[in-house]
C-alpha positions in Angstrom: -7.5 10.3 12.3 -8.2 7.7 9.4 -7.6 4.2 8.9 -8.4 2.9 5.8 -5.4 0.4 5.4 -6.7 -1.1 8.6 -9.9 -1.2 7.9 -9.9 -2.7 4.8 -7.6 -5.7 6.2 -10.0 -6.2 8.9 -12.9 -6.6 6.3 -11.0 -8.7 4.1 -10.2 -11.0 7.0 -13.9 -11.1 8.1 -15.1 -12.3 4.8 -13.1 -11.1 2.1 -15.0 -7.7 2.2 -14.6 -4.6 0.3 -18.0 -2.8 1.2 -20.2 -2.4 -0.5 -19.7 -5.7 -1.8 -22.6 -7.3 -3.9 -22.0 -10.6 -3.8 -22.8 -10.4 0.1 -26.3 -10.4 1.2 -25.4 -7.4 3.4 -24.3 -4.0 3.2 -23.2 -2.0 6.1 -22.7 1.4 6.4 -20.4 3.2 7.8 -17.5 0.5 7.6 -15.5 2.6 10.6 -16.4 5.0 13.4 -13.9 7.0 15.4 -15.2 7.6 18.7 -14.1 9.5 21.8 -15.1 10.1 25.0 -14.4 10.5 28.9 -14.4 7.6 31.7 -17.8 7.6 32.7 -19.5 8.6 29.6 -22.0 7.0 27.5 -21.7 7.2 23.5 -24.3 6.8 21.4 -24.6 6.2 17.3 -26.2 4.3 14.8 -25.6 2.4 11.8 -27.2 0.8 8.8 -27.8 -2.5 7.8 -29.1 -3.5 3.9 -30.2 -6.7 2.8 -29.0 -7.0 -0.6 -30.8 -10.5 -1.6 -34.5 -11.0 -2.5 -35.6 -13.1 0.1 -35.9 -12.1 3.8 -32.9 -12.7 6.0 -32.0 -12.7 9.7 -28.4 -11.4 10.6 -27.1 -11.4 14.5 -24.6 -9.2 15.9 -21.5 -10.0 17.6 -18.7 -7.9 19.2 -15.1 -8.7 19.5 -11.9 -6.8 20.4 -8.9 -7.1 18.1 -5.2 -6.5 18.5 -2.2 -6.3 15.9 -0.3 -9.5 15.5 2.8 -9.8 13.1 3.6 -6.7 10.8 1.5 -6.4 8.1 -1.4 -4.7 10.0 -3.5 -7.4 9.8 -5.9 -7.7 13.2 -6.4 -10.9 15.4 -9.8 -11.0 16.9 -10.2 -12.0 20.4 -12.5 -14.1 21.8 -12.4 -12.8 25.7 -15.4 -10.6 26.7 -13.5 -8.0 28.6 -12.9 -4.2 27.5 -14.6 -2.6 24.3 -16.3 -5.7 23.6 -18.4 -5.3 26.7 -19.0 -1.7 26.6 -20.8 -1.8 23.0 -24.4 -2.2 23.1 -26.8 -3.1 20.3 -29.6 -5.3 18.9 -28.6 -9.0 19.1 -30.3 -9.8 15.3 -32.2 -8.1 12.9 -34.8 -9.3 10.4 -34.6 -7.6 7.1 -37.0 -8.2 4.1 -35.8 -8.0 0.4 -34.0 -5.1 -0.5 -34.8 -3.6 3.2 -32.8 -1.0 4.9 -33.3 -0.2 8.7 -31.4 2.1 11.0 -29.6 0.1 14.1 -28.9 2.1 17.1 -25.9 1.1 19.4 -24.1 3.0 22.3 -20.9 2.7 24.1 -20.6 2.8 28.3 -17.4 3.8 29.0 -16.7 2.5 32.6 -15.7 5.2 35.5 -12.2 3.7 36.1 -11.2 3.2 32.5 -7.7 4.2 31.5 -6.8 6.8 29.0 -5.7 5.3 25.7 -6.9 3.6 22.6 -9.8 0.9 22.5 -10.3 -1.4 19.5 -13.1 -3.5 18.6 -15.4 -4.5 15.6 -19.3 -4.9 15.7 -19.8 -8.4 13.4 -23.1 -9.0 11.3 -23.4 -12.4 10.1 -26.4 -15.3 9.3 -24.7 -17.4 12.0 -25.5 -16.8 15.7 -22.6 -15.5 17.7 -22.6 -18.7 20.0 -21.4 -20.9 16.9 -18.7 -18.3 16.0 -15.0 -18.8 17.3 -12.7 -16.2 17.9 -9.3 -15.7 16.1 -7.7 -15.0 13.0 -9.1 -17.6 11.3 -12.8 -18.9 10.8 -14.6 -16.0 11.0 -17.2 -17.0 8.7 -19.1 -14.7 6.3 -19.8 -11.9 8.9 -19.1 -8.3 7.9 -17.9 -5.9 10.3 -18.0 -2.1 11.4 -14.8 -0.9 13.0 -15.0 1.1 16.5 -12.0 2.8 17.1 -12.4 4.3 20.4 -10.1 7.0 22.1 -10.7 7.2 25.7 -9.4 10.9 26.7 -6.7 11.7 29.2 -2.7 11.8 29.6 -2.0 8.9 27.1 2.1 8.1 26.7 3.4 8.4 23.2 6.3 6.2 22.5 7.7 4.3 19.8 10.2 4.6 16.5 11.3 3.7 13.5 13.1 0.2 13.6 14.2 -0.2 9.9 14.5 1.5 6.3 15.5 -0.3 3.2 14.9 -2.2 -0.1 15.3 -5.8 -0.9 18.4 -5.2 -3.2 21.2 -2.7 -3.9 21.2 -2.9 -7.6 18.1 -2.7 -10.1 17.7 -2.6 -13.9 14.4 -0.6 -14.0 11.3 0.7 -11.5 9.1 -0.6 -9.9 11.5 -0.3 -6.6 10.0 -1.1 -3.4 10.9 0.2 -0.1 10.2 -0.9 3.1 10.3 0.7 6.4 9.2 -0.8 9.9 7.8 1.2 12.7 7.1 0.3 16.3 4.6 1.5 18.6 5.0 1.4 22.3 2.4 3.9 23.2 -0.8 3.6 24.9 -3.2 4.5 21.6 -2.8 4.3 17.9 -0.6 6.2 15.8 -0.3 7.0 12.1 3.2 7.5 10.6 3.3 10.2 7.9 6.2 11.8 5.8 8.1 11.2 3.0 10.8 9.3 0.7 12.7 12.0 -1.2 15.0 10.1 -4.2 18.0 12.1 -5.1 20.2 11.1 -8.1 24.2 11.1 -8.2 24.0 15.1 -8.7 22.0 16.0 -5.8 18.8 16.2 -8.0 15.3 15.2 -6.7 14.0 12.3 -8.9 10.8 11.5 -6.7 9.0 12.2 -3.7 7.0 9.6 -1.9 4.4 9.8 0.5 5.2 7.2 3.2 1.9 6.0 4.1 -0.5 7.5 1.6 -3.3 5.4 2.8 -2.5 6.3 6.2 -2.5 3.0 7.9 -2.2 2.8 11.7 -0.2 1.2 14.0 -1.8 -0.3 16.9 -0.1 0.0 20.6 2.5 -2.8 21.7 3.2 -3.8 17.9 5.3 -3.0 15.1 4.0 -2.9 11.3 6.1 -3.1 8.0 5.1 -0.3 5.5 6.2 -0.8 1.9 6.5 2.4 -0.5 6.8 1.7 -4.4 9.1 4.3 -6.6 6.5 3.1 -9.7 7.2 3.5 -13.4 4.2 6.1 -14.8 1.7 4.0 -16.8 -0.5 5.4 -19.5 -4.0 4.6 -19.8 -3.6 3.0 -23.1 -0.8 0.5 -21.6 -3.4 -1.0 -19.2 -4.6 -4.5 -20.4 -8.3 -4.6 -21.0 -8.2 -8.2 -19.1 -7.1 -6.4 -15.9 -4.4 -9.3 -15.6 -1.0 -8.4 -14.8 1.8 -9.7 -17.0 5.2 -10.0 -16.5 6.7 -7.4 -18.9 9.3 -9.1 -21.7 12.9 -7.8 -22.4 11.7 -5.0 -25.0 9.2 -4.0 -23.0 11.2 -3.8 -19.9 13.8 -1.5 -22.1 11.0 0.4 -23.7 9.8 1.5 -20.1 13.3 2.4 -19.4 13.4 4.5 -22.2 10.3 6.4 -21.5 11.7 7.1 -17.8 15.2 7.0 -18.0 17.0 6.0 -14.5 20.6 5.4 -14.5 23.3 5.5 -11.7 23.6 6.0 -8.0 20.5 7.1 -6.1 19.8 7.9 -2.1 16.6 7.4 -0.9 16.1 9.7 2.4 13.0 9.0 4.6 11.8 11.7 7.0 9.2 10.2 9.2 6.8 12.0 11.7 4.2 10.7 14.3 2.0 11.6 17.3 0.5 14.9 18.5 3.6 15.8 19.3 5.5 15.5 15.9 8.2 13.2 16.8 10.5 12.1 13.8 13.1 9.7 12.4 15.3 10.0 9.4 17.1 7.4 7.6 18.5 6.9 4.1 19.5 4.1 1.6 21.3 3.9 -1.3 21.2 1.9 -4.2 21.9 1.7 -8.0 19.6 1.6 -11.0 21.4 0.1 -14.3 19.1 -0.3 -17.0 21.0 -3.0 -18.9 18.1 -4.1 -21.0 18.1 -0.9 -22.5 22.0 -0.1 -22.6 22.2 -3.7 -24.4 20.5 -2.5 -26.9 22.0 0.8 -27.2 25.3 -1.1 -27.6 24.0 -3.5 -30.3 22.6 -0.9 -32.1 25.8 1.2 -31.6 28.1 -1.7 -33.0 25.6 -2.4 -36.1 26.1 1.3 -37.0 29.9 1.0 -36.3 30.1 -2.2 -38.5 28.0 -0.8 -41.2 30.1 2.6 -41.2 33.5 0.3 -41.6 32.0 -1.1 -44.7 30.8 2.3 -46.1 34.3 3.9 -45.0 36.0 0.9 -46.7 34.1 1.3 -49.9 34.7 4.8 -49.9 38.3 4.8 -49.6 38.6 1.9 -52.3 36.4 4.4 -54.5 38.8 7.3 -54.0 41.8 5.2 -54.7 40.2 3.7 -57.9 39.5 7.8 -58.9 43.0 8.7 -57.6 44.4 5.8 -60.0 42.2 6.5 -63.2 43.7 10.3 -62.6 47.4 9.0 -62.4 46.6 6.9 -65.6 45.1 9.8 -67.6 47.9 12.1 -66.5 50.4 9.6 -67.5 49.1 9.2 -71.1 48.9 13.1 -71.6 52.7 13.5 -70.6 53.4 10.3 -73.4 
């Protein structure tokens, strides 16, 4: 399994980190490790530390367990020295010369009586000794982390399910539209929801098929997580601003987008969700309207202008026809005289 969403969130919280991050003094690889083993087994591995700066630096290690709190998928680091945080052994500190890279070994000693299931911790490296660090979600300093996802083999309960699916509104004028679903994991190991959202119009034709968890974010045991899925407007490369600053589209820009990818009427989004090794599944649907009123308003105004000009032209044409008829009648009358 892969967990990039969870990993990125963790690295962000431990110092706004996306590795490699050139503004930091340190680069760590890999950014995550997925491990599995039996009770009583010792696992061994290695990671690499690279000093980005032009001066000698000493980095100190610490290991902290984490759990999920809230529904964003963001982890909460725990100060208690129990579980996986005590099973991981590595060097306490490493001194790196400028631009030097070192390979650091580590081991995970799984106790003999360990219950099957998922265990989660992060090996953190920073320039502050761990005694000065604090646990929790805040004030974790400028440490970089390697995420350790350990699965201890054995019979693990897999349970949980879909809690909610929908969107913020029932009426939309244009894309993007954000769908959200909440998933609850009551099992003993992390799980990764998979599946799709299929959007169909009033005539039953498929307008879009969206992956429910494109980045394969995971849900930790004893937690619920909210996932957002975006039905977005197709963007051309020429439409991307050079500055990279996202600006709110204006009235005519929205109308142009509505014209380039026209959506109108009643739609139904059908969620098909699967999870766990036994492929448990759930289904849900949500109906909504798309009414591109900006585009429709412009069309109505254009039609009104065309109609008005048409009436003027028609009146002038009628007047011209009447004048021609009157002239013909006069000529005929003069001939009869």
